C-alpha positions as CSV (number, residue, x, y, z in Angstrom):
1,M,0.0,0.0,0.0
2,S,1.3,3.5,-0.8
3,E,1.2,6.3,1.7
4,G,-2.3,7.6,2.4
5,G,-3.9,4.3,1.6
6,N,-4.0,4.7,-2.3
7,T,-3.0,1.8,-4.4
8,P,-0.7,2.4,-7.4
9,L,-3.6,1.4,-9.6
10,A,-5.9,3.9,-8.1
11,E,-3.2,6.7,-8.5
12,E,-2.8,5.7,-12.1
13,K,-6.5,6.0,-12.6
14,D,-6.7,9.4,-11.0
15,E,-3.7,10.6,-13.1
16,A,-5.4,9.2,-16.3
17,K,-8.6,11.1,-15.4
18,K,-6.8,14.3,-14.7
19,R,-5.0,14.1,-18.1
20,R,-8.3,13.3,-19.8
21,I,-10.0,16.4,-18.2
22,D,-7.0,18.6,-19.0
23,D,-6.8,17.5,-22.6
24,A,-10.6,18.1,-23.1
25,I,-10.5,21.6,-21.6
26,A,-7.4,22.4,-23.7
27,R,-9.6,21.6,-26.8
28,C,-12.4,23.7,-25.4
29,E,-14.4,20.6,-25.0
30,A,-16.7,19.8,-22.1
31,P,-15.1,17.1,-20.0
32,I,-18.1,14.7,-20.0
33,H,-17.7,11.3,-18.1
34,P,-16.7,8.6,-20.6
35,D,-19.8,6.5,-19.6
36,F,-22.1,9.1,-21.4
37,L,-20.0,9.8,-24.5
38,V,-21.1,8.3,-27.9
39,P,-18.2,6.5,-29.6
40,K,-16.9,8.4,-32.6
41,P,-18.0,6.8,-35.8
42,V,-15.3,5.4,-38.1
43,A,-15.5,6.9,-41.5
44,D,-15.5,4.5,-44.5
45,V,-12.7,5.9,-46.8
46,E,-12.2,4.0,-50.0
47,P,-8.7,3.6,-51.3
48,G,-7.7,6.4,-53.7
49,S,-10.7,8.6,-52.7
50,E,-10.3,12.4,-52.4
51,P,-9.6,13.7,-48.9
52,P,-12.4,15.6,-47.2
53,S,-12.9,19.2,-48.3
54,K,-11.9,22.1,-46.1
55,K,-14.4,23.0,-43.5
56,Q,-16.8,25.6,-44.9
57,K,-16.9,29.1,-43.3
58,P,-19.5,28.9,-40.5
59,N,-22.6,31.0,-40.6
60,R,-22.5,34.2,-38.7
61,G,-25.1,36.7,-37.4
62,M,-28.8,36.4,-38.0
63,N,-31.0,34.5,-40.4
64,K,-32.8,36.7,-42.9
65,N,-36.5,36.9,-43.1
66,K,-36.6,35.2,-46.5
67,E,-35.1,32.2,-44.8
68,R,-38.1,32.1,-42.4
69,R,-40.8,32.8,-45.1
70,E,-42.6,29.4,-44.9
71,N,-43.2,29.8,-41.2
72,V,-44.5,33.4,-41.7
73,A,-47.0,32.2,-44.3
74,A,-48.2,29.4,-42.0
75,M,-48.7,32.0,-39.2
76,K,-50.8,34.2,-41.5
77,K,-52.9,31.2,-42.6
78,V,-53.6,30.3,-39.0
79,A,-54.5,34.0,-38.1
80,S,-56.9,34.3,-41.1
81,Q,-59.1,31.4,-40.0
82,Q,-59.9,32.9,-36.6
83,L,-63.2,34.2,-35.5
84,C,-63.7,38.0,-35.0
85,P,-61.8,38.6,-31.7
86,R,-64.7,40.6,-30.2
87,L,-67.3,38.0,-31.1
88,A,-64.9,35.3,-29.8
89,Y,-64.4,37.0,-26.4
90,L,-67.7,38.8,-25.6
91,N,-70.1,36.7,-27.8
92,E,-71.2,39.8,-29.7
93,C,-69.8,42.3,-32.1
94,D,-71.5,45.3,-33.7
95,G,-68.7,46.0,-36.2
96,S,-68.0,49.5,-34.8
97,D,-64.6,51.1,-34.5
98,G,-62.4,50.3,-31.6
99,E,-59.9,47.9,-30.2
100,P,-59.6,45.1,-31.2
101,R,-60.6,45.7,-34.8
102,C,-63.5,43.7,-36.1
103,S,-62.2,41.1,-38.6
104,K,-65.8,40.8,-40.2
105,H,-65.6,37.0,-39.7
106,H,-68.8,36.3,-37.8
107,D,-69.8,33.0,-39.2
108,R,-69.7,30.8,-36.1
109,E,-70.9,27.6,-37.8
110,T,-68.2,27.8,-40.5
111,F,-65.6,28.7,-37.9
112,M,-66.5,25.7,-35.7
113,E,-66.3,23.3,-38.7
114,T,-62.8,24.4,-39.5
115,K,-61.5,25.1,-36.0
116,L,-58.3,23.3,-35.0
117,P,-58.8,20.6,-32.3
118,D,-58.2,21.6,-28.8
119,I,-54.7,21.0,-27.4
120,A,-56.0,20.2,-23.8
121,E,-59.2,20.4,-21.8
122,E,-57.9,22.8,-19.2
123,C,-57.1,26.4,-20.5
124,P,-53.9,27.8,-18.7
125,V,-55.1,31.4,-19.3
126,L,-58.5,30.7,-17.7
127,K,-56.8,29.1,-14.8
128,A,-54.5,32.1,-14.3
129,L,-56.8,35.0,-15.0
130,G,-60.3,33.6,-14.4
131,V,-61.4,34.3,-18.0
132,C,-59.8,33.7,-21.4
133,P,-59.8,36.8,-23.7
134,A,-59.1,34.5,-26.7
135,G,-62.6,33.1,-26.1
136,L,-63.9,30.8,-28.8
137,N,-60.6,31.1,-30.7
138,C,-58.7,29.6,-27.8
139,R,-57.0,26.3,-28.6
140,F,-58.1,25.2,-25.0
141,S,-61.7,26.5,-25.4
142,A,-63.3,23.3,-24.1
143,G,-62.8,24.5,-20.6
144,H,-64.6,27.8,-21.1
145,S,-67.1,27.2,-24.0
146,T,-70.8,26.4,-23.3
147,E,-73.5,26.1,-26.0
148,G,-71.1,28.0,-28.5
149,K,-70.5,30.9,-26.1
150,N,-67.4,32.0,-24.2
151,V,-67.8,31.8,-20.4
152,D,-65.8,32.8,-17.4
153,K,-64.4,30.5,-14.6
154,D,-67.9,30.4,-13.0
155,G,-69.6,29.3,-16.2
156,V,-71.2,32.8,-16.8
157,P,-71.4,33.8,-20.5
158,L,-69.5,37.1,-21.2
159,S,-71.0,40.2,-22.8
160,K,-70.0,43.7,-23.6
161,N,-71.5,45.0,-20.3
162,C,-69.9,42.4,-18.0
163,S,-67.3,43.2,-15.3
164,W,-64.7,41.2,-17.1
165,H,-64.9,43.5,-20.2
166,E,-64.1,46.5,-18.0
167,K,-61.1,44.7,-16.3
168,I,-59.8,43.1,-19.5
169,P,-61.2,45.0,-22.5
170,H,-59.6,42.6,-25.1
171,I,-56.9,40.0,-25.7
172,G,-54.2,42.7,-26.0
173,V,-54.6,43.8,-22.3
174,I,-53.1,41.4,-19.8
175,P,-53.5,41.8,-16.0
176,G,-50.2,42.1,-14.3
177,E,-48.5,43.7,-17.4
178,K,-47.7,47.4,-17.5
179,N,-46.9,49.9,-20.4
180,I,-49.8,48.9,-22.5
181,F,-50.6,52.0,-24.6
182,G,-54.0,53.0,-25.8
183,E,-55.0,53.7,-29.4
184,E,-55.2,57.4,-28.8
185,L,-51.6,57.7,-27.7
186,R,-50.3,55.5,-30.6
187,I,-52.3,57.7,-33.1
188,S,-50.7,60.9,-31.7
189,L,-47.3,59.5,-32.3
190,R,-48.2,58.2,-35.9
191,K,-49.7,61.6,-36.7
192,K,-46.8,63.5,-35.3
193,S,-49.1,65.4,-32.9
194,Y,-47.4,64.3,-29.6
195,D,-45.7,67.2,-27.9
196,F,-42.0,66.7,-28.0
197,S,-41.1,70.3,-27.3
198,R,-38.9,69.4,-24.3
199,A,-36.7,67.1,-26.3
200,E,-36.7,69.4,-29.4
201,E,-35.5,72.4,-27.4
202,L,-32.8,70.4,-25.7
203,A,-31.5,68.9,-29.0
204,K,-31.6,72.4,-30.5
205,A,-29.5,73.7,-27.7
206,W,-27.0,70.9,-28.1
207,N,-26.7,71.5,-31.8
208,C,-26.2,75.2,-31.2
209,W,-23.3,74.5,-28.7
210,Y,-21.8,71.7,-30.7
211,S,-21.7,73.9,-33.9
212,Q,-19.3,76.2,-32.0
213,R,-16.6,73.6,-31.8
214,P,-13.8,74.1,-34.3
215,K,-13.8,71.3,-37.0
216,D,-10.3,70.3,-36.1
217,A,-10.9,70.1,-32.3
218,E,-9.9,66.9,-30.7
219,P,-12.8,65.0,-29.1
220,D,-10.9,65.0,-25.7
221,D,-10.0,68.7,-25.9
222,E,-11.4,69.9,-22.5
223,R,-11.9,73.5,-24.0
224,Y,-14.7,72.1,-26.0
225,S,-15.8,69.0,-24.0
226,A,-15.7,70.0,-20.3
227,P,-19.2,69.8,-18.6
228,T,-18.7,73.4,-17.4
229,D,-18.6,74.6,-21.0
230,A,-21.6,72.6,-22.1
231,A,-23.5,73.8,-19.1
232,R,-23.9,77.2,-20.9
233,F,-26.5,75.6,-23.1
234,L,-27.6,72.4,-21.4
235,G,-27.4,73.3,-17.7
236,P,-24.9,72.0,-15.1
237,L,-25.1,68.3,-14.0
238,V,-24.2,68.1,-10.4
239,E,-24.1,64.9,-8.4
240,K,-27.3,65.7,-6.4
241,E,-29.2,66.0,-9.7
242,R,-28.1,62.7,-11.1
243,R,-30.9,60.1,-10.8
244,R,-29.6,57.1,-8.9
245,I,-30.1,53.5,-9.6
246,D,-28.8,50.8,-7.2
247,L,-27.3,47.9,-9.2
248,T,-24.7,46.9,-6.7
249,N,-24.5,43.1,-5.9
250,K,-27.6,42.5,-8.0
251,R,-28.4,39.5,-10.2
252,I,-28.9,41.2,-13.6
253,L,-30.3,39.8,-16.8
254,A,-28.9,41.3,-19.9
255,P,-31.1,42.7,-22.7
256,L,-31.4,39.9,-25.2
257,T,-32.9,40.4,-28.7
258,T,-35.8,38.1,-29.5
259,V,-35.1,35.6,-26.6
260,G,-35.3,38.3,-23.8
261,N,-39.0,38.6,-24.2
262,L,-41.4,39.2,-21.2
263,P,-42.3,35.5,-20.6
264,F,-38.6,34.5,-20.5
265,R,-37.9,37.5,-18.1
266,R,-40.7,36.2,-15.8
267,L,-39.1,32.8,-15.8
268,C,-35.7,34.3,-14.8
269,V,-37.4,36.4,-12.0
270,D,-38.9,33.1,-10.7
271,L,-35.5,31.7,-10.6
272,G,-33.8,34.6,-8.6
273,C,-33.1,37.4,-11.2
274,E,-33.3,40.8,-9.5
275,V,-32.9,43.3,-12.4
276,T,-34.2,42.8,-15.9
277,V,-33.9,44.9,-19.1
278,G,-36.3,44.7,-22.0
279,E,-35.4,43.9,-25.6
280,M,-33.6,46.5,-27.6
281,A,-36.2,48.9,-29.2
282,L,-35.3,51.4,-32.0
283,S,-35.9,55.1,-31.0
284,M,-37.3,56.0,-34.4
285,S,-39.9,53.2,-34.3
286,I,-40.9,54.3,-30.8
287,V,-41.3,57.9,-31.8
288,D,-43.3,56.8,-34.9
289,G,-45.7,54.8,-32.9
290,Y,-45.0,51.3,-34.2
291,Q,-47.1,48.8,-32.2
292,S,-44.5,46.1,-32.4
293,E,-41.8,48.3,-31.1
294,L,-43.9,49.8,-28.2
295,A,-44.7,46.2,-27.2
296,L,-41.0,45.8,-26.4
297,L,-41.5,48.3,-23.6
298,R,-43.9,46.1,-21.6
299,R,-43.1,45.2,-18.0
300,H,-44.5,42.4,-15.8
301,E,-45.4,43.4,-12.2
302,S,-43.0,40.7,-11.0
303,E,-40.0,42.7,-12.5
304,K,-39.1,44.7,-9.4
305,I,-36.2,46.6,-11.0
306,F,-36.8,47.1,-14.8
307,G,-35.1,49.0,-17.5
308,V,-35.9,49.6,-21.2
309,Q,-33.1,49.7,-23.7
310,I,-33.2,51.9,-26.8
311,A,-30.9,52.2,-29.9
312,G,-30.4,55.0,-32.3
313,G,-27.8,57.4,-33.7
314,D,-29.7,60.7,-34.0
315,V,-29.6,63.1,-31.0
316,A,-33.1,64.5,-31.6
317,M,-34.7,61.1,-32.2
318,M,-33.1,59.6,-29.0
319,S,-34.2,62.7,-27.0
320,K,-37.8,62.3,-28.1
321,A,-37.8,58.5,-27.3
322,A,-36.4,59.4,-23.9
323,Q,-39.1,62.0,-23.3
324,F,-41.8,59.6,-24.3
325,I,-40.5,56.9,-22.0
326,D,-40.2,59.4,-19.2
327,E,-43.7,60.5,-19.5
328,N,-45.5,57.3,-20.3
329,V,-43.5,54.2,-19.4
330,D,-43.3,52.5,-16.0
331,C,-39.6,51.7,-15.6
332,D,-36.7,52.4,-13.4
333,F,-34.0,53.2,-15.9
334,V,-33.4,53.8,-19.6
335,D,-30.4,52.1,-21.2
336,I,-28.6,53.3,-24.3
337,N,-27.6,50.5,-26.5
338,C,-23.9,51.2,-27.4
339,G,-22.9,47.6,-27.9
340,C,-25.1,45.9,-30.5
341,P,-22.7,44.2,-33.1
342,L,-25.2,43.9,-35.9
343,D,-24.5,45.6,-39.2
344,E,-28.2,46.4,-39.7
345,V,-28.1,48.5,-36.5
346,H,-24.7,50.0,-37.4
347,R,-26.2,51.4,-40.7
348,R,-28.5,53.5,-38.5
349,G,-25.4,54.9,-36.7
350,A,-26.5,53.0,-33.6
351,G,-25.2,50.2,-31.4
352,S,-21.5,49.9,-31.0
353,R,-21.1,52.2,-34.1
354,L,-22.0,55.0,-31.6
355,M,-18.8,54.5,-29.7
356,A,-16.8,55.7,-32.7
357,K,-18.9,58.8,-33.1
358,A,-18.0,60.7,-30.0
359,G,-20.0,63.8,-30.9
360,H,-23.2,62.0,-31.5
361,L,-22.6,59.9,-28.4
362,E,-22.0,63.0,-26.2
363,G,-25.1,64.7,-27.6
364,I,-27.3,61.7,-27.1
365,V,-26.1,61.1,-23.5
366,R,-26.3,64.8,-22.5
367,C,-29.8,65.4,-24.0
368,M,-31.3,62.2,-22.8
369,S,-29.9,62.9,-19.3
370,G,-31.4,66.3,-19.5
371,V,-34.8,65.2,-20.6
372,L,-35.2,62.3,-18.2
373,K,-36.8,63.7,-15.1
374,T,-38.0,60.5,-13.4
375,K,-35.7,57.8,-14.7
376,A,-32.0,57.1,-14.4
377,L,-29.9,56.8,-17.5
378,T,-27.6,53.9,-18.1
379,L,-25.4,52.8,-21.0
380,K,-24.2,49.4,-22.2
381,M,-21.1,49.3,-24.5
382,R,-18.4,47.1,-25.8
383,T,-14.6,47.5,-25.4
384,A,-14.6,49.2,-28.8
385,H,-16.6,49.3,-32.1
386,M,-13.6,48.3,-34.1
387,E,-10.0,48.4,-32.9
388,D,-8.4,51.8,-33.6
389,N,-5.0,51.2,-35.1
390,R,-3.9,54.7,-34.1
391,L,-4.1,53.7,-30.4
392,K,-1.1,51.8,-29.3
393,D,-2.5,50.9,-25.8
394,F,-4.9,48.1,-25.1
395,N,-4.8,46.7,-28.7
396,G,-6.6,49.7,-30.1
397,R,-9.6,49.5,-27.7
398,Y,-10.8,52.8,-26.2
399,A,-13.8,52.2,-23.8
400,H,-11.4,53.2,-21.0
401,N,-11.3,56.7,-22.5
402,L,-15.1,56.9,-22.7
403,V,-15.8,55.9,-19.1
404,P,-14.9,59.2,-17.4
405,K,-16.5,61.2,-20.1
406,L,-19.8,59.3,-19.9
407,E,-19.9,60.1,-16.2
408,G,-19.5,63.7,-16.9
409,W,-22.1,63.7,-19.6
410,G,-24.8,62.2,-17.3
411,V,-25.0,58.5,-17.1
412,S,-26.0,56.9,-13.8
413,A,-24.5,53.4,-14.4
414,L,-22.2,51.8,-17.0
415,V,-22.3,48.2,-18.4
416,L,-19.2,47.0,-20.3
417,H,-19.2,43.8,-22.4
418,G,-15.6,42.6,-22.6
419,R,-15.4,42.2,-26.4
420,T,-15.3,44.5,-29.4
421,A,-18.1,44.5,-32.0
422,R,-15.6,42.9,-34.5
423,Q,-15.3,40.0,-32.1
424,R,-19.0,39.5,-31.8
425,Y,-19.0,36.5,-29.5
426,T,-15.7,34.9,-30.5
427,K,-12.9,34.3,-28.0
428,L,-13.4,35.0,-24.3
429,A,-14.4,38.3,-22.7
430,D,-11.4,40.4,-21.5
431,W,-12.1,40.9,-17.9
432,D,-8.7,42.4,-17.2
433,Y,-9.6,45.2,-19.6
434,I,-13.0,45.5,-17.9
435,K,-11.0,46.1,-14.6
436,E,-8.9,48.7,-16.3
437,C,-12.1,50.6,-17.4
438,S,-13.6,50.3,-14.0
439,G,-10.5,52.0,-12.6
440,R,-11.0,55.0,-14.9
441,R,-14.1,56.2,-13.1
442,K,-14.0,59.6,-11.5
443,C,-17.4,59.2,-9.6
444,P,-19.0,56.5,-7.6
445,T,-20.9,55.3,-10.7
446,P,-22.2,51.7,-10.6
447,F,-20.0,49.6,-13.0
448,I,-21.4,46.2,-14.2
449,G,-19.3,43.8,-16.2
450,C,-20.7,41.4,-18.8
451,G,-19.3,38.5,-20.7
452,D,-19.2,34.6,-20.4
453,A,-20.6,34.2,-16.9
454,M,-21.7,30.5,-16.7
455,N,-21.4,29.7,-13.0
456,W,-21.6,31.3,-9.6
457,E,-17.8,31.0,-8.9
458,E,-17.1,33.2,-11.9
459,V,-19.6,35.9,-10.8
460,E,-18.0,35.9,-7.3
461,Q,-14.5,36.1,-8.8
462,H,-15.3,39.0,-11.1
463,C,-16.9,41.1,-8.3
464,A,-14.0,40.4,-6.1
465,T,-11.0,40.9,-8.5
466,H,-12.2,42.9,-11.6
467,G,-13.6,46.0,-10.0
468,V,-17.2,45.5,-10.9
469,D,-20.2,46.1,-8.7
470,S,-22.2,43.4,-10.4
471,V,-22.1,40.9,-13.3
472,M,-24.7,41.0,-16.0
473,V,-25.7,37.6,-17.3
474,G,-26.7,37.0,-21.0
475,R,-26.0,33.8,-22.9
476,G,-25.5,32.0,-19.6
477,A,-29.0,32.6,-18.6
478,L,-30.3,31.4,-22.0
479,I,-28.4,28.2,-21.6
480,K,-29.4,27.7,-18.0
481,P,-31.8,30.3,-16.5
482,W,-31.5,28.7,-13.1
483,L,-28.0,30.3,-13.0
484,F,-29.6,33.1,-11.0
485,T,-30.6,30.4,-8.4
486,E,-27.0,29.1,-8.4
487,I,-25.6,32.6,-7.9
488,K,-28.1,33.4,-5.1
489,E,-27.5,30.1,-3.2
490,K,-23.8,29.6,-4.2
491,R,-24.2,26.1,-5.4
492,H,-24.2,24.0,-8.5
493,W,-27.8,22.7,-9.3
494,D,-27.7,19.3,-11.0
495,I,-31.2,20.0,-12.3
496,S,-33.1,16.9,-13.5
497,A,-34.6,16.6,-17.0
498,S,-38.1,16.7,-15.5
499,E,-37.4,19.9,-13.6
500,R,-36.1,21.5,-16.9
501,L,-39.3,20.3,-18.6
502,D,-41.3,22.1,-15.8
503,L,-39.4,25.3,-16.6
504,I,-40.4,24.9,-20.3
505,R,-44.0,24.4,-19.1
506,D,-43.8,27.6,-17.0
507,F,-42.4,29.5,-20.1
508,T,-45.3,28.2,-22.2
509,R,-47.8,29.2,-19.7
510,Y,-46.4,32.7,-19.4
511,G,-46.2,32.8,-23.2
512,L,-49.9,32.0,-23.6
513,E,-50.9,34.7,-21.1
514,H,-48.8,37.2,-22.9
515,W,-49.4,36.4,-26.5
516,G,-52.8,34.7,-26.1
517,A,-54.2,31.1,-26.3
518,D,-55.7,31.6,-29.8
519,P,-54.0,29.9,-32.7
520,R,-51.9,32.9,-33.4
521,G,-50.8,33.2,-29.8
522,V,-50.0,29.5,-29.6
523,E,-47.7,29.6,-32.6
524,T,-46.1,32.9,-31.4
525,T,-45.4,31.2,-28.1
526,R,-44.1,28.1,-29.9
527,R,-41.7,30.3,-32.1
528,F,-40.2,32.0,-29.1
529,L,-40.0,28.8,-27.2
530,L,-38.0,27.3,-30.1
531,E,-35.7,30.3,-30.2
532,W,-34.9,29.7,-26.4
533,L,-34.5,25.9,-26.9
534,S,-31.9,26.7,-29.7
535,F,-29.8,28.1,-26.8
536,H,-31.0,25.8,-24.0
537,C,-29.8,22.7,-25.8
538,R,-26.2,23.7,-25.1
539,Y,-26.5,23.0,-21.5
540,V,-24.5,19.9,-20.4
541,P,-25.9,18.5,-17.1
542,V,-23.6,19.0,-14.1
543,G,-24.0,15.2,-13.3
544,L,-22.4,14.3,-16.6
545,L,-19.3,16.5,-16.3
546,E,-16.1,15.4,-14.5
547,V,-15.8,19.0,-13.2
548,Q,-18.5,21.2,-11.9
549,E,-17.4,24.7,-13.1
550,A,-18.6,24.7,-16.6
551,K,-17.3,27.3,-19.0
552,I,-19.4,29.0,-21.7
553,N,-16.9,28.2,-24.5
554,W,-16.9,24.4,-23.8
555,R,-18.5,22.3,-26.5
556,P,-19.5,18.8,-25.9
557,R,-18.7,15.6,-27.9
558,P,-21.8,13.6,-28.8
559,Y,-23.3,12.3,-25.6
560,V,-26.4,10.7,-24.2
561,G,-28.2,11.8,-21.0
562,R,-29.2,9.9,-17.9
563,S,-32.8,9.6,-19.5
564,D,-34.4,9.8,-22.8
565,L,-35.8,13.2,-22.0
566,E,-32.3,14.5,-21.0
567,T,-31.0,13.2,-24.2
568,K,-33.7,14.9,-26.2
569,L,-33.2,18.2,-24.4
570,A,-29.5,18.0,-25.5
571,S,-30.3,17.6,-29.2
572,T,-29.2,20.2,-31.6
573,N,-31.8,18.9,-34.2
574,S,-34.6,21.5,-34.6
575,K,-37.0,18.5,-35.2
576,D,-36.5,17.5,-31.6
577,W,-37.1,21.0,-30.4
578,V,-40.4,21.1,-32.3
579,E,-41.4,17.8,-30.7
580,I,-40.8,19.3,-27.2
581,T,-43.0,22.1,-28.1
582,E,-45.7,19.7,-29.2
583,M,-45.8,18.3,-25.7
584,M,-47.2,21.6,-24.5
585,L,-48.7,23.3,-27.6
586,G,-50.0,20.4,-29.7
587,K,-49.1,19.6,-33.3
588,V,-47.6,22.2,-35.5
589,P,-49.7,23.6,-38.3
590,D,-49.3,22.6,-41.9
591,G,-46.4,24.2,-43.6
592,F,-44.6,25.0,-40.3
593,S,-40.8,25.2,-40.3
594,F,-38.4,26.7,-37.9
595,V,-35.1,28.5,-38.5
596,P,-33.5,30.1,-35.5
597,K,-33.3,33.9,-35.8
598,H,-29.8,33.8,-34.4
599,K,-27.4,31.5,-36.3
600,S,-25.0,29.4,-34.3
601,N,-21.5,28.8,-35.4
602,A,-20.9,26.3,-32.5
603,Y,-23.6,23.8,-33.5
604,Q,-24.9,22.1,-36.5
605,A,-27.7,19.5,-36.8
606,E,-26.3,15.9,-37.3
607,G,-29.2,14.3,-39.0
608,A,-32.8,13.4,-38.6
609,A,-32.7,12.0,-35.0
610,S,-29.4,13.0,-33.6
611,A,-29.2,13.8,-29.9
612,A,-25.6,14.7,-30.0
613,T,-23.7,18.0,-30.2
614,Q,-20.8,18.9,-32.5
615,A,-17.9,20.8,-31.3
616,K,-16.3,24.0,-32.5
617,P,-14.4,26.0,-29.9
618,D,-13.9,29.5,-31.2
619,E,-17.3,31.2,-31.8
620,D,-20.7,31.3,-30.5
621,G,-23.7,32.9,-32.0
622,A,-26.1,34.6,-29.6
623,A,-28.6,37.3,-29.0
624,G,-27.7,40.9,-29.2
C-alpha cells in the first residue's frame, strides 16, 4: 500500500482522469464522463478517394426573413381562420370602430367546422386569470365554452357590459402587465401630434453649442468637451441632480434580442433574477408609434427593477424617445444600446457604431440625461466598435477613455461587455480590460461587467477581483436560466430533465398569457420557445461533467443523457425542439418550419434524429 492508503492502480486511474480532463479543456471541449459519451463513428474511406474538403466558413449573425418565409406564411394562414376577436371574447360584435378591430368573420358555424382541435381540456389562461380573452378562438376552449359561447371560470357567458370586459377589454390587455398603450396615444405618435417640445428644445440647444466647436478640435480637448462649457446651453449636471439606480450586488439579466421577451424574463425572475432589461427597441420606431416596437417596452409586475433599452444614432430622435419613456413608461432606468454588433443597427449609426462617433454619443447622453426627469440613464457598451490602429495601448480599444466622459455627460450606471463589435461572441471576454475601465471612473458610478458568466464562482470572482459592482448575465441565462438560483445560493444545481421540462411548461404558460391562447398566440409562443431551446440545448448537465465549473466556451462531444428526456433536451436537431413544443402546444400547423433567428456557429444538426452535439471551440452565435 502506498502512503495515504491509495494503491498504485488507483493513483494511475486518477492521473489518467486528470489528463483526460486537461486534454478536453485544452480543446475547449466539455469534460463529460466517458460513460455518457457516444463512440466516434469510423468513416469509411475508399482507397484512392479524395480527402475531405476544407471546412466551410461557418454562418454568422442572423438569419434573414426570407429564410423564415414558410413559417410566416403558416402563421398568416392560422390567423386568417380565426373568428372576429370581439365576437370570440364577448359573444357579440356590432362592427364598430375600436380595439380590437373587427375582422368581419362572424360565421360561427363555418368557424367551428374548420377550427383546429383543442390542445387540452384545461385552459392555462382561464386558470391564471379567471377568464380567457381569446374566447372561442382559444386552442383550449373546451374548458370555457358552453353552447357555443365563451364563459368565465364560474360558467357565466361574457357580454359587452360584464365586469370582465371592464377589467380586461380585449386580448391585448393582460392583467399584471404594464406599459400597454392605448390607441389614442399611438395615433398621436403616428400623426406627429405628440408634444416633443422638451426634447426638441434640448436637442436644438445641443446643436447650437456643438456647432461652435472648431472642426479640427480633438474629441478629448477639454476646452470644448468639459461639462462646465456645455452647461452654458444644457445646464450644469451636479451629483445631487443625477438620478440614482442601485445595481450593486444585483443579479442582472442582460437585454437579449428576441429571446429576452417578457415570458422569459418572468421565468428568470422566478429563478432569482433581480434586475431585468427589455429587448432593444429602436428610438425611431418608438417615436413613430409602431405597435411592435412599443410592445417591447412592456413590463410584468414581478419585475421589481426594470429598464428599457433603446438604440439610435440621432440626437433628436433619441431625446424624443427618452421623453416619451419618461412621460409614459413605467420603468426604473433607460439604457442606451452602445454595444449591438449587428450591421443592420450600425447602418443607423446606432449600437457599437455610436462608440466611434464621440460627438453623437455625447449629444445623445447629454440630451437624454437632461430630458429624463423620473428615470435614471444607463449605457451598455463594448470595449470598442472596431479596434483603432492609431491607439497603441490596449490593442486599439478605447472604452477606458469613454468611461470618465460618460460620467460627466450624465450616465448613472455603466455596463461593459468585454469584447469588441468585430469579435462579436468569439474568444473570451477580456475581464482584465474591464478592470482597467472600472479604474478610470471619477465618480461612484455603478459599474457592471458582462461576458461569459456561466457559474456562480465566476460571478463571485469577477466582483472580487475585476472592479465591478455586479455581473450582467446574457447567454449563460439562455443556456441555464437557473444560473440566478445558483448565484443566489452559491451552489451547482444538478437539475433533472423533468425539472427542466417544468421550466419549459412555465415559459409556455407565461407565453400563452402574454401572446394569447388563440392559434396565433399559440404559434407565437411556440416560435419564441423554439428560439430559447436553440440556446438551452447547449446545457450539459452537471452530473455528466467530470468538473462542476462549466465554461461557456466548452463544446461537448456527442453524448447521451441519464434519461431519454435529458438526451432529447440536449439535441441540436430542430425537429427534436419542435417535438418538445408539441408536448405543450399540440401539433404544429401545416407548412410549419423553424429557422432560428440567431445563427449558431458552434452547432450544426447531425441528421434526422441525432441527440448529440458537434464541437467547435472558437465562436458562439447569440442574441444581441
